[in-house]
C-alpha positions, 0 to 999 in steps of 0.5 A: 232732593234734600232731607235733613234730620235735626237732633241735639235738643233737650232740657238746660239750665240757664247759661248752659250750652247744647250743640244741635246737628243737622246730618243733610243727605242726598243733592248736597253739590246743589245746596247753596246755604244751610240755616238754623231757623227757630219758632216759639209758641205763639211767634214767627218763625225767625231764621238764626244762624246762616251757613255758605261756602263764603260766609256765616250769618247771625241773627243779633239776639245770638251774636256771640252766643251761637256758632254755626259749622259744619263737618263735611266728611260726616255730612253735618251742620251744626249749631253750637250754642252757649250762655242759653236764656230762657227766651232761646226755648223754641223749636229748632229747625235746619233748612237747606236751600238749593242754587235754584231756591228749593227750599227743605226743612227738617222736622225740628228739635225743641230746646227748652231753657230753664231759668 
């Protein structure tokens, strides 16, 4: 079992920055990847960033603006979001995938970017 808890969302003006945090607990050695997803009202959930031991990957819409990273000592994965745009407004979710392909989700944190 893996537990995920997101924080750091809020209201920010266009061009501003936020850093989301995802505290990971449980069977951490079994995790293959940690991902950030987002979902805006009426839209499908989309993956915006992926972190594994080998690589990071970003959706085209956030490349150059978002950075995924981790602090193993704090068992936390971060999503640094810079130059935010109104189109980034969404609920952001942390997701962990185990080597067995089992997936776990956090409850989400809301990000709202005003124009």
